[in-house]
KELUMLUM-916457 format. One record per residue: residue in three letters; x, z, y of N, C-alpha, C, CB in turn. Coordinates in nm, 3 decimals, always signed. Glycine has a CB too. Layout:
! KELUMLUM-916457
+-----+---------+---------+---------+---------+---------+---------+---------+---------+---------+---------+---------+---------+
:   r :     npx :     npz :     npy :    capx :    capz :    capy :     cpx :     cpz :     cpy :    cbpx :    cbpz :    cbpy :
+-----+---------+---------+---------+---------+---------+---------+---------+---------+---------+---------+---------+---------+
: ala :       X :       Z :       Y :       X :       Z :       Y :       X :       Z :       Y :       X :       Z :       Y :
...
+-----+---------+---------+---------+---------+---------+---------+---------+---------+---------+---------+---------+---------+
//
This chain:
! KELUMLUM-916457
+-----+---------+---------+---------+---------+---------+---------+---------+---------+---------+---------+---------+---------+
:   r :     npx :     npz :     npy :    capx :    capz :    capy :     cpx :     cpz :     cpy :    cbpx :    cbpz :    cbpy :
+-----+---------+---------+---------+---------+---------+---------+---------+---------+---------+---------+---------+---------+
: met : +11.426 :  +9.959 : +10.630 : +11.379 : +10.091 : +10.616 : +11.255 : +10.102 : +10.714 : +11.495 : +10.196 : +10.647 :
: val : +11.161 : +10.179 : +10.654 : +11.043 : +10.211 : +10.731 : +11.041 : +10.366 : +10.760 : +10.912 : +10.165 : +10.652 :
: tyr : +11.058 : +10.400 : +10.878 : +11.053 : +10.539 : +10.920 : +10.915 : +10.584 : +10.941 : +11.131 : +10.559 : +11.043 :
: val : +10.869 : +10.677 : +10.861 : +10.730 : +10.733 : +10.870 : +10.745 : +10.857 : +10.957 : +10.665 : +10.769 : +10.724 :
: ile : +10.671 : +10.868 : +11.062 : +10.687 : +10.975 : +11.153 : +10.653 : +11.112 : +11.090 : +10.603 : +10.950 : +11.273 :
: gln : +10.536 : +11.117 : +11.023 : +10.485 : +11.235 : +10.966 : +10.423 : +11.205 : +10.832 : +10.388 : +11.298 : +11.057 :
: ala : +10.439 : +11.294 : +10.734 : +10.379 : +11.287 : +10.606 : +10.225 : +11.289 : +10.623 : +10.429 : +11.402 : +10.516 :
: pro : +10.158 : +11.186 : +10.583 : +10.012 : +11.181 : +10.598 :  +9.939 : +11.248 : +10.493 :  +9.966 : +11.047 : +10.605 :
: ala :  +9.839 : +11.322 : +10.531 :  +9.752 : +11.391 : +10.431 :  +9.643 : +11.294 : +10.384 :  +9.687 : +11.522 : +10.492 :
: gly :  +9.652 : +11.260 : +10.252 :  +9.550 : +11.171 : +10.193 :  +9.549 : +11.030 : +10.238 :  +9.421 : +11.224 : +10.218 :
: lys :  +9.659 : +10.983 : +10.296 :  +9.667 : +10.837 : +10.335 :  +9.761 : +10.766 : +10.236 :  +9.720 : +10.817 : +10.487 :
: asn :  +9.723 : +10.647 : +10.197 :  +9.799 : +10.563 : +10.102 :  +9.900 : +10.473 : +10.189 :  +9.695 : +10.469 : +10.010 :
: leu : +10.031 : +10.506 : +10.167 : +10.131 : +10.427 : +10.238 : +10.184 : +10.316 : +10.160 : +10.240 : +10.510 : +10.280 :
: glu : +10.127 : +10.287 : +10.034 : +10.183 : +10.180 :  +9.952 : +10.193 : +10.041 : +10.027 : +10.096 : +10.165 :  +9.826 :
: pro : +10.088 : +10.015 : +10.113 : +10.094 :  +9.883 : +10.179 : +10.214 :  +9.869 : +10.273 :  +9.965 :  +9.857 : +10.257 :
: ala : +10.268 :  +9.985 : +10.322 : +10.385 :  +9.984 : +10.414 : +10.515 :  +9.953 : +10.338 : +10.398 : +10.124 : +10.487 :
: lys : +10.519 :  +9.968 : +10.207 : +10.642 :  +9.949 : +10.135 : +10.687 :  +9.803 : +10.131 : +10.626 : +10.001 :  +9.996 :
: lys : +10.590 :  +9.716 : +10.164 : +10.640 :  +9.567 : +10.170 : +10.731 :  +9.545 : +10.284 : +10.520 :  +9.464 : +10.184 :
: phe : +10.746 :  +9.637 : +10.378 : +10.839 :  +9.620 : +10.491 : +10.968 :  +9.697 : +10.470 : +10.775 :  +9.665 : +10.621 :
: gly : +10.983 :  +9.770 : +10.357 : +11.107 :  +9.840 : +10.327 : +11.080 :  +9.982 : +10.267 : +11.192 :  +9.852 : +10.455 :
: glu : +11.183 : +10.043 : +10.233 : +11.186 : +10.177 : +10.172 : +11.135 : +10.275 : +10.276 : +11.331 : +10.216 : +10.123 :
: leu : +11.045 : +10.365 : +10.227 : +10.984 : +10.464 : +10.323 : +11.066 : +10.590 : +10.330 : +10.838 : +10.499 : +10.280 :
: thr : +11.086 : +10.636 : +10.456 : +11.152 : +10.764 : +10.480 : +11.058 : +10.845 : +10.575 : +11.299 : +10.744 : +10.544 :
: val : +11.008 : +10.957 : +10.511 : +10.923 : +11.043 : +10.593 : +11.012 : +11.141 : +10.664 : +10.815 : +11.117 : +10.508 :
: met : +10.994 : +11.149 : +10.799 : +11.084 : +11.239 : +10.880 : +11.035 : +11.376 : +10.910 : +11.113 : +11.178 : +11.007 :
: leu : +10.903 : +11.389 : +10.927 : +10.849 : +11.523 : +10.965 : +10.732 : +11.557 : +10.866 : +10.796 : +11.524 : +11.121 :
: asn : +10.711 : +11.690 : +10.847 : +10.606 : +11.734 : +10.758 : +10.482 : +11.782 : +10.840 : +10.660 : +11.849 : +10.665 :
: gly : +10.496 : +11.799 : +10.974 : +10.390 : +11.837 : +11.064 : +10.389 : +11.982 : +11.107 : +10.263 : +11.806 : +11.002 :
: asp : +10.480 : +12.063 : +11.047 : +10.483 : +12.203 : +11.077 : +10.586 : +12.227 : +11.184 : +10.512 : +12.285 : +10.953 :
: glu : +10.661 : +12.133 : +11.230 : +10.776 : +12.146 : +11.323 : +10.732 : +12.178 : +11.463 : +10.858 : +12.020 : +11.324 :
: ser : +10.804 : +12.257 : +11.532 : +10.792 : +12.273 : +11.681 : +10.836 : +12.136 : +11.739 : +10.886 : +12.398 : +11.740 :
: thr : +10.814 : +12.119 : +11.868 : +10.861 : +11.997 : +11.932 : +11.011 : +11.991 : +11.936 : +10.807 : +11.985 : +12.070 :
: asp : +11.081 : +12.107 : +11.958 : +11.229 : +12.100 : +11.959 : +11.282 : +12.062 : +11.826 : +11.290 : +12.233 : +12.002 :
: glu : +11.228 : +12.125 : +11.716 : +11.268 : +12.096 : +11.577 : +11.238 : +11.946 : +11.548 : +11.190 : +12.192 : +11.474 :
: ala : +11.121 : +11.906 : +11.585 : +11.086 : +11.767 : +11.564 : +11.182 : +11.667 : +11.623 : +10.954 : +11.743 : +11.618 :
: cys : +11.225 : +11.693 : +11.746 : +11.321 : +11.602 : +11.817 : +11.453 : +11.609 : +11.749 : +11.338 : +11.640 : +11.968 :
: arg : +11.498 : +11.716 : +11.698 : +11.626 : +11.722 : +11.624 : +11.614 : +11.643 : +11.497 : +11.667 : +11.868 : +11.592 :
: lys : +11.508 : +11.658 : +11.429 : +11.494 : +11.590 : +11.300 : +11.482 : +11.434 : +11.325 : +11.366 : +11.647 : +11.220 :
: leu : +11.408 : +11.391 : +11.423 : +11.390 : +11.255 : +11.457 : +11.518 : +11.197 : +11.491 : +11.296 : +11.238 : +11.566 :
: glu : +11.592 : +11.262 : +11.583 : +11.727 : +11.207 : +11.624 : +11.821 : +11.195 : +11.505 : +11.793 : +11.299 : +11.733 :
: phe : +11.814 : +11.297 : +11.412 : +11.897 : +11.285 : +11.290 : +11.862 : +11.158 : +11.218 : +11.878 : +11.405 : +11.198 :
: his : +11.740 : +11.136 : +11.190 : +11.698 : +11.019 : +11.115 : +11.725 : +10.886 : +11.182 : +11.555 : +11.028 : +11.088 :
: phe : +11.718 : +10.881 : +11.316 : +11.733 : +10.759 : +11.388 : +11.877 : +10.727 : +11.411 : +11.660 : +10.765 : +11.516 :
: lys : +11.975 : +10.803 : +11.369 : +12.116 : +10.772 : +11.380 : +12.154 : +10.638 : +11.304 : +12.198 : +10.891 : +11.324 :
: asn : +12.075 : +10.611 : +11.200 : +12.109 : +10.490 : +11.119 : +12.013 : +10.375 : +11.155 : +12.101 : +10.522 : +10.963 :
: trp : +11.934 : +10.388 : +11.255 : +11.836 : +10.287 : +11.290 : +11.904 : +10.152 : +11.320 : +11.753 : +10.334 : +11.413 :
: asn : +11.842 : +10.045 : +11.276 : +11.893 :  +9.915 : +11.318 : +11.780 :  +9.824 : +11.344 : +11.986 :  +9.855 : +11.215 :
: phe : +11.805 :  +9.702 : +11.393 : +11.700 :  +9.614 : +11.437 : +11.613 :  +9.565 : +11.321 : +11.760 :  +9.498 : +11.510 :
: his : +11.649 :  +9.581 : +11.197 : +11.561 :  +9.538 : +11.082 : +11.460 :  +9.649 : +11.042 : +11.649 :  +9.500 : +10.955 :
: asp : +11.479 :  +9.776 : +11.106 : +11.395 :  +9.887 : +11.068 : +11.250 :  +9.883 : +11.141 : +11.472 : +10.021 : +11.102 :
: arg : +11.169 :  +9.956 : +11.081 : +11.034 :  +9.968 : +11.132 : +10.994 : +10.113 : +11.145 : +10.936 :  +9.895 : +11.043 :
: leu : +10.907 : +10.139 : +11.256 : +10.853 : +10.274 : +11.279 : +10.706 : +10.274 : +11.241 : +10.873 : +10.319 : +11.428 :
: leu : +10.664 : +10.351 : +11.149 : +10.526 : +10.360 : +11.115 : +10.458 : +10.465 : +11.199 : +10.510 : +10.390 : +10.969 :
: leu : +10.360 : +10.417 : +11.282 : +10.291 : +10.504 : +11.374 : +10.185 : +10.581 : +11.305 : +10.233 : +10.426 : +11.486 :
: ile : +10.224 : +10.699 : +11.251 : +10.125 : +10.783 : +11.172 : +10.172 : +10.925 : +11.202 : +10.125 : +10.751 : +11.006 :
: gly : +10.071 : +11.012 : +11.219 : +10.094 : +11.153 : +11.240 : +10.041 : +11.201 : +11.368 : +10.236 : +11.183 : +11.233 :
: his : +10.077 : +11.322 : +11.408 : +10.024 : +11.388 : +11.528 : +10.074 : +11.303 : +11.644 : +10.071 : +11.541 : +11.542 :
: pro :  +9.979 : +11.285 : +11.738 : +10.021 : +11.206 : +11.856 : +10.139 : +11.242 : +11.940 :  +9.919 : +11.203 : +11.941 :
: ile : +10.165 : +11.378 : +11.936 : +10.286 : +11.432 : +12.007 : +10.406 : +11.377 : +11.929 : +10.288 : +11.597 : +12.014 :
: phe : +10.409 : +11.380 : +11.800 : +10.528 : +11.339 : +11.727 : +10.545 : +11.189 : +11.739 : +10.520 : +11.381 : +11.580 :
: ile : +10.433 : +11.115 : +11.751 : +10.445 : +10.965 : +11.774 : +10.507 : +10.939 : +11.902 : +10.311 : +10.894 : +11.770 :
: cys : +10.475 : +11.019 : +12.002 : +10.525 : +11.005 : +12.138 : +10.672 : +11.040 : +12.144 : +10.447 : +11.094 : +12.233 :
: leu : +10.703 : +11.152 : +12.075 : +10.853 : +11.192 : +12.066 : +10.934 : +11.080 : +12.006 : +10.874 : +11.323 : +11.978 :
: ala : +10.889 : +11.033 : +11.893 : +10.963 : +10.924 : +11.821 : +10.985 : +10.805 : +11.902 : +10.890 : +10.882 : +11.699 :
: ser : +10.879 : +10.763 : +11.965 : +10.882 : +10.636 : +12.049 : +10.969 : +10.657 : +12.163 : +10.743 : +10.594 : +12.099 :
: gly : +10.967 : +10.783 : +12.223 : +11.047 : +10.806 : +12.339 : +11.203 : +10.809 : +12.308 : +11.002 : +10.937 : +12.404 :
: ile : +11.230 : +10.867 : +12.195 : +11.368 : +10.874 : +12.156 : +11.422 : +10.732 : +12.129 : +11.383 : +10.964 : +12.033 :
: leu : +11.352 : +10.651 : +12.073 : +11.399 : +10.510 : +12.037 : +11.402 : +10.430 : +12.163 : +11.304 : +10.438 : +11.928 :
: ser : +11.314 : +10.459 : +12.262 : +11.313 : +10.383 : +12.386 : +11.439 : +10.400 : +12.459 : +11.201 : +10.422 : +12.474 :
: phe : +11.499 : +10.514 : +12.451 : +11.625 : +10.546 : +12.524 : +11.741 : +10.471 : +12.464 : +11.654 : +10.698 : +12.522 :
: lys : +11.733 : +10.440 : +12.342 : +11.844 : +10.380 : +12.266 : +11.834 : +10.228 : +12.239 : +11.855 : +10.449 : +12.135 :
: tyr : +11.716 : +10.182 : +12.241 : +11.695 : +10.040 : +12.206 : +11.593 :  +9.967 : +12.299 : +11.646 : +10.031 : +12.061 :
: lys : +11.625 :  +9.845 : +12.339 : +11.537 :  +9.771 : +12.431 : +11.410 :  +9.711 : +12.355 : +11.620 :  +9.654 : +12.500 :
: gln : +11.414 :  +9.718 : +12.228 : +11.306 :  +9.663 : +12.143 : +11.303 :  +9.726 : +12.005 : +11.322 :  +9.511 : +12.128 :
: ile : +11.183 :  +9.757 : +11.965 : +11.163 :  +9.812 : +11.830 : +11.040 :  +9.743 : +11.770 : +11.146 :  +9.970 : +11.834 :
: ile : +11.024 :  +9.751 : +11.641 : +10.909 :  +9.697 : +11.566 : +10.837 :  +9.819 : +11.505 : +10.955 :  +9.591 : +11.453 :
: val : +10.715 :  +9.830 : +11.535 : +10.629 :  +9.932 : +11.479 : +10.526 :  +9.873 : +11.378 : +10.556 : +10.005 : +11.593 :
: leu : +10.481 :  +9.955 : +11.293 : +10.373 :  +9.919 : +11.201 : +10.245 :  +9.999 : +11.239 : +10.417 :  +9.948 : +11.049 :
: val : +10.143 :  +9.915 : +11.251 : +10.010 :  +9.981 : +11.280 :  +9.908 :  +9.931 : +11.175 :  +9.958 :  +9.946 : +11.431 :
: trp :  +9.806 : +10.011 : +11.157 :  +9.706 :  +9.986 : +11.054 :  +9.603 :  +9.886 : +11.111 :  +9.636 : +10.122 : +11.008 :
: asp :  +9.578 :  +9.783 : +11.037 :  +9.471 :  +9.687 : +11.074 :  +9.350 :  +9.720 : +10.986 :  +9.519 :  +9.534 : +11.053 :
: arg :  +9.253 :  +9.787 : +11.042 :  +9.138 :  +9.831 : +10.964 :  +9.061 :  +9.720 : +10.899 :  +9.048 :  +9.908 : +11.049 :
: glu :  +9.051 :  +9.610 : +10.977 :  +8.968 :  +9.499 : +10.931 :  +9.024 :  +9.435 : +10.799 :  +8.960 :  +9.392 : +11.044 :
: his :  +9.163 :  +9.417 : +10.791 :  +9.221 :  +9.356 : +10.681 :  +9.282 :  +9.457 : +10.582 :  +9.320 :  +9.261 : +10.729 :
: gln :  +9.280 :  +9.585 : +10.619 :  +9.332 :  +9.690 : +10.537 :  +9.481 :  +9.672 : +10.499 :  +9.249 :  +9.699 : +10.414 :
: ile :  +9.553 :  +9.637 : +10.605 :  +9.698 :  +9.620 : +10.586 :  +9.779 :  +9.673 : +10.703 :  +9.731 :  +9.474 : +10.565 :
: tyr :  +9.905 :  +9.702 : +10.690 :  +9.988 :  +9.729 : +10.805 : +10.038 :  +9.600 : +10.866 : +10.105 :  +9.819 : +10.767 :
: val : +10.043 :  +9.590 : +11.000 : +10.089 :  +9.479 : +11.062 : +10.205 :  +9.519 : +11.165 :  +9.971 :  +9.408 : +11.127 :
: glu : +10.289 :  +9.430 : +11.187 : +10.397 :  +9.455 : +11.281 : +10.366 :  +9.422 : +11.420 : +10.514 :  +9.381 : +11.242 :
: glu : +10.410 :  +9.510 : +11.512 : +10.389 :  +9.489 : +11.654 : +10.528 :  +9.517 : +11.722 : +10.269 :  +9.587 : +11.711 :
: arg : +10.573 :  +9.425 : +11.802 : +10.704 :  +9.440 : +11.866 : +10.682 :  +9.506 : +12.006 : +10.778 :  +9.296 : +11.880 :
: ile : +10.765 :  +9.606 : +12.032 : +10.759 :  +9.675 : +12.161 : +10.887 :  +9.653 : +12.236 : +10.734 :  +9.826 : +12.143 :
: asp : +10.872 :  +9.592 : +12.356 : +10.991 :  +9.565 : +12.443 : +10.989 :  +9.664 : +12.564 : +10.990 :  +9.411 : +12.497 :
: trp : +11.099 :  +9.727 : +12.585 : +11.102 :  +9.822 : +12.707 : +11.190 :  +9.761 : +12.809 : +11.157 :  +9.970 : +12.671 :
+-----+---------+---------+---------+---------+---------+---------+---------+---------+---------+---------+---------+---------+
//
């Protein structure tokens, strides 16, 4: 599963599908409290095979990363490689 933090306006997420099914968690209109509740709901089923796609408002990216950091010692995120026009995995260890 690829957890997409926020629905992107005008961005093609097709390349991220090679890492798993996409689940968009936020639409971008949420308050920080509402965003935290939605993110925690989605992360209930998180496992070590899942990926977090770092896309969206920086505050939402920070919230999602923070929530996962409390529950897991390691996560894998997807970041955009502009040079090769693909998503690449990066491992974060806390």
